[in-house]
N, C-alpha and C positions, 0 to 999 in steps of 0.2 A: 504493500499499499504506500502510495506516495505521501510524504510528509508535507503538509501545507503550513505556510507561515502563519503565526497568529495575527489577528486583526489589529492593524495599527490604530493608535488613539486618534481622536479628532482634536484639532487645535481650537481652543476657545476663540481665538481671533477669527476663525472661519464662521463661527456662529454670530459673532458681533458684526461681521460684514454682511450677513444675510438681512437685507432690508425688509423682507417679509416678516421676520421675527421682531424687529425693532428693539433688540436688546441694547442696553446702555451700560457701559463700564462705569462703575462708581468708586471702587477701592481695590487695593491690592494690585498685583501684577495684571497686566492686560493680556498676558499669554499664559496658557496652562494646557496640559494634556488632559483630555476628557475621555475616560474609558467606558462611560455608561451614564445613565440618567436615573435618578431616584427622587421621588417626591415624598416628603414627610412633614408633618406638623408636630412631630414629637419634640420635646425639649432636649432629648438626648437620642438621636437616631443612630448613634455610632455602632450599637450591637448589630445593626442590620446592614452595615456598609462594608464593602470589600476594599475601598480605597480607589481614588481616581475618579469618583462620580461627580457629575454636575448635580448638586443637591438643590431641588426646587422646593420652595416653601413660601407660604403667605404670612409666616410669622405669627400664627395663632397663639403660640405660647410665649411670645415676646412682648413686653410692654415697651412702648415707644421711647419712654424716658428712663428705662431701667438699665443704667450703664452696667451694673454688676451682672444682670441676666445676659446681656449681649456679650460681655466679655467672656463669661463662662461658656456661652454657646459657641463662640468662635474658637475657644480653646479646645472644646470637645471635638469640633469638626476637624481642626488641624491634627489632633492626635489620631483621629480616625483616617487621616490621609485623604480627606475630601479634595477633589481637584478644583472646584469652584462652587460658589453659591449663586443661585438665581432667585431673586426675591420678587414675588408677584405682588404688585400694588393693587389695592382694593380686592375683596371687600373688607379685609381686616384693617389694613393700614392704607392711608391715603398716599403716603410717601414712604420710602425706605427709611427706617429709623436711623437718625444720625449716629446714635450710640453704636449700632451694629456696623455702620460704615467705618467708624473710627476703630472699632475692635478688629475688623478685617484688615484694615490698613496696618495696624500694629503687628498683626500676626502674619502678614504677607499672604492672606487668603483672598483670592480673586472674588469680587462681588459684582454682580450685574443685576440691573433692574429689568424685570419682565413686565412690559406695559399691560394695561387692562385688556387690550384687544387681542393679546396673544395667549391662547390656552397653553397650559403646561404640556398637553399632549402634542401640540405643534412643535414645541422645543424638542421633545423626545423623538418625534419623527425626523426632525432635521438632523439630530445626532446620528440616528441609525442610518439615514440616507448617506450622510457623509462617510460613515464607517463602511458602508457597502461600496461606495465609490473608491475609497482608499484600498479596500480589500481587493477589488477588481484590478486596480492599478498595480498593486503589489504582486498579485498572481501573474499579471501580464509581464511584469519585469522579471519575475522568476523564470517564467516559461521562455522568454527571449534569451535570458542568460544561459539557461540549460541548452537551448538549441545552439547558441554560440559556442559553448564549451564542447558540444558533440562535434561540431564542424571543425573546431581546432584539433580535436583528437584524430581527425582523419588526415591531417597534414603530414608531410614527410618528417618534420621535427615536432612530434605531438606533445611531448612533455613541456618544452618551453612555450609552445603555442597555447596550451591549456592554462599555464600559469599567467601568461600575458592577458588572455581573455578574462581570467578570474580577477586579476589585479585591476583591470579596467572596470569590470562590473561592480566591484566593491570600492573602487576609488582608493586603493591602498597598495600594500606590498605583499607579495606572495612568494613563498620559497618551498622547494622540496628538499628536505633535510635527510641525509644518510643516517644509518644507525649510529654513527659516531658523531652526529650533529653537524657534520660538514655539509656545506651547501652544494647540492647537485645541480640545481637550476633555480633561477630567481627572475622575478619581474616586478616592475614598479620601483619607485624611489626608495632607497634603503633607509631603514630607521636608524635612530641614534644608538650608541653603544648600550645605554641602559635598557632601551626597549629590546634590542637584540638579545641581551642577557635574559630578560624576562621571558621572551619567546622561547629561548633555549630551555629554560626551566619547565615551561609548559610542554615542550616537545619531549623532554625526558619522562614526564608523567604518562604520556600516551605511547611513547615509542616502545616501552617494554611490555606492552599488552595489558597494562593495568586499567586503562580507560580508553574509550573510543574517541572522546573529544574532551577538551578542556578549554576554559576561557578565563581571561583576566583583563585588567585595565591598568594602565600606567600613565599618569599625567595627561589624561584625556585621550590617549590612544587605546583603542580596543584590540586586544590580543586573542588569538585562537589557535588551537592545534588540533589536527585531525590525524588519527592513525591511518596510514595508507597500506600497511602490510610489509612484512619482512623487516620491521624495525624502522622503516621510513615514516616520515611525518610531513604533512602539509602544514606550514606555519603561515599565519596571517597577522598583519598589523594594519589597522584601518582607522581613519579618523572618527568613525561612528559605527554603530551597529543597528541595522534596521531589521524588522521582523523576518524578511525573506532572505537575509544574508546567510543564515545557517543552512537553509535548504540549498542555496546556490553552492556554498562551499562543500556541503556533503556530496552533491553531484560531482563536483570536481575531484573530491577525494576518491570516489568510486572509479572515475575515469583513470586517475593516476595509478590506482591500485591495479587496474587491468593492464595499463600500459607498461608497468614496471614488473609484472609477474615474470618469474624466471622461466626458462625454456621448457622444462618438463610439463608445466601446466599451460603452456602457451597456446596449444590448440583449442582447449576449452575457453581460455581467456579471449582469444581472437573471435570465437563464435559469440561469446557473451558481449564483447565490445560491438560487434556488428549489430546484434539485436538492440543494444543500447543506442547506437547511432540512428538506427531506423525507427525505433519506437519513441525515443526521446524521454525515457523514464528509467531511472536506475533500477526500479523494481522489475522492469520488463526485461532486464538483461538475462534473467534465468527463467526456466520453466516454473510453473507454480509449485512444484515439489509434492509433498513436504521435504524440507531440507534439514540436515543435521550438521551443526558445527561440532568439530572434534578437536580437542587439544591432546597432544600425546608427548610422552617422554620415554626414551628407550635408547638402546644401542644399535638398533637395526637400521636398515636402509629406508629413508622416508619415502622414496619412490615405490619400494615394494609394499610398504604400508598402505600407500594411496591405492595401489593396484588391488590389494586385498580388500579394501573398503569400497572398491568400485568407483573411484573418482580420479580425475586429473587436476582437480582444484586443490592445490597443495602450496603451503607456505612454510618451508623448512627453516627459515631464518628467524631467530628470536629465542627467548627462553624455552619455548615449547614449539613443537611442530603443530601447525594449524591446518585443518582440512575442512572441506565442505563436500558433503555427499548427499545424494538423494536416496541412499539405501540405509536402513537402520543398522548402525554399527554393532559389531560384536567384538568380544575380546580377541586380541592378537598376541601371539607368543612374542615375548621380549619387549612388550610395550605396556605402559599404563595409560589408559584413555579416560578422558572426561568428555561426556557426550551431552549436548544440549537437548532440550525438548524439541519436538518437531516444529518447524517454523516456516512461514511463508517468506518469499524473497525480501519483502519489505521489513522483516523483523530480524534480519541476520545480525545486526549489531548487538541486539540483546542476546541472541543465541550464542554469539562468540563469547560474551561475558559469562553466560551460563556454563559453557564448556570449560572455561578457565577455572571457575569455582568448583566444578565437578572434578576436574583433574586434581585440585588441591585435596579434595576429600579422598580420592582414590589413593593418593600418595600417603596421606595420613593414616588411612586404614590398611595400607599395603594390599589393596585389591587390584586386579588387572583392569577393571572398568567400573566407573561410577557414572550414573546418569543424573541429570538435573532433576531435582525435586523442588517444588514451589513452596518455600517456607514463608513467603510474604516478606515485606520489607524488614521485619524484625530479625529474620534469619540471615540477612546479608552480613551481619557482624557477629563474631563469636560472643558467646555468653559472658565469658570472663572479661573480655575487652569492653563489652557494652556496659557491664556493671561498673567497671573501673571508671569509665567515662561518666556514667551517671553520678557516681559518688563525687567525682571531681567537680562536675557541673553544678550539682545541687548542694554541695557542701556548705555554702553560706546560709542555707535555709534551715531553720529549726523544724521539727516534725509538724508543728501546728501550721506553719506556713506552707510546708509541702502538701499537707492534706488540703488546705484551701486552694492552692494552685492546681492540684489534681482535680478537685471538684469543679473549679471554674473552667478549666480546659475541657473537662468531660461534658460540660453544658454549653460549649461553644461560646464562652465569654458572656453568657447571660447572667446579669447580676441577680435577678429575681429568682431564676431557677436554681442558681448556685446557692443562694442564701437559704432557699427552702430545703435543698438537699443536705446542707451543712448544719441547719438548725440555728442560724444566726441572722442578724439584720443585714440587709443589702449593703448598708454603709460600712458594716464591718468587713464584708467581702471586698469592697472597694479599697478600704484602708490596707487590708492584708495583701491584696494583689499589688497595690502600689508599692508596698514595702518589699515584696518579692522582686519587683522590677528594679528597685533601688539596690537591694543586696546583690542581685545577679548582674547589675549593670547591663541589662538587656531591654530592648524595646518589645514589650509583650503584644503590641499591635502588629508586629511583623509576623506573617504566617510561617516563615521559615523558623523563626525563634520558637513559636508555639509548637511546631512539629517536633523540633529537637527536644524541647522540654517534655513533651508528652511521651516520646519514646524513652527518655531518661527516667521519667517517673514510673513507667511500666516495668523498668528493670529493677526497681527498688521495692522492698516490702511496703 
């Protein structure tokens, strides 16, 4: 299955320029990214927000001259990550409260006025329309870039040509790095020494087979590394990162993997490359399968192992021999094998990671073959390692705060439901959660932080 880029956000400025809406900027920045629309008259709508929304309200819970109410309201919205506020005048307020405008200005929260003749539904439709237009444009850009990369792969000098097209599509620097981090081919303006060192560190993370991709940022420069196979890595340094860039770079990584495959697997790689060029989709480069990724270690001939498993798709360079076969693998003399679950062509990156973990289990158990089992996310980390991490992460919290945090996360941040489950007042839950955030020095509104803390709490009694 082809991976599609996520929907880009809508610029607040685009809504302000839409004369049919008649929105007027009042306070805070005039530009912001809008990821959705939510209408609420609650004094605290934050439990129902994901972040990035244009929050539409008529201010039913705000008094026009209540500075403290407006200040607290703006603070709550900023903590919830609201992208902007659209305040509808009439029937509750004849004008936008000056106290709210002042509070939004202080907190850097964009505030726009929604005139009486503009329904909130019209604002929502405008946002979804702009998102659809942006999505269509991004998909078109991705499709054109993939076609350009496929055409470059058909040139007599395919690897430099693919890198040049990729660097042009992303507006940055692209390089193919050898297993020893030496540059085999490069395109685009070279980055500075610091960026080059950071890219090299990313390349080492993926070159050994530990991860398929890795990203980072340094001084405004976006960095990425993609495993190509055989220890090679596609390294990128770009001035920005848009939603479709990952899809484009992934297609380039597939092409480079096929173009640099060593000779014993060349016949299958050339056939796959031909299908990729004709069909224009990385997932179309192989038959539907199902396919199995295999990681192997042993003293035998990798070519003979590939023949025994019925495949020519073999990568013998790296910490482990990696194979791809459409036959269900069986144990082979002289080898330890890790076998993925059956996978479609579009899911081979995950299958490759599954095979790597299965090989680790086979070696630990001294068995000739181990197959992937689905332990869920919690099973991706060893129990002892997970518990040690949980103790270190949650060490600053006493038991009472751990219990409160567990209950609050279990109820998705709802103050009322958490309070009922814990048998305390909702204000007590707020105070304790705020204390947890202070002791942990973490932003508990961040979904990544909540996920990490939840898994840590699950590892402790």
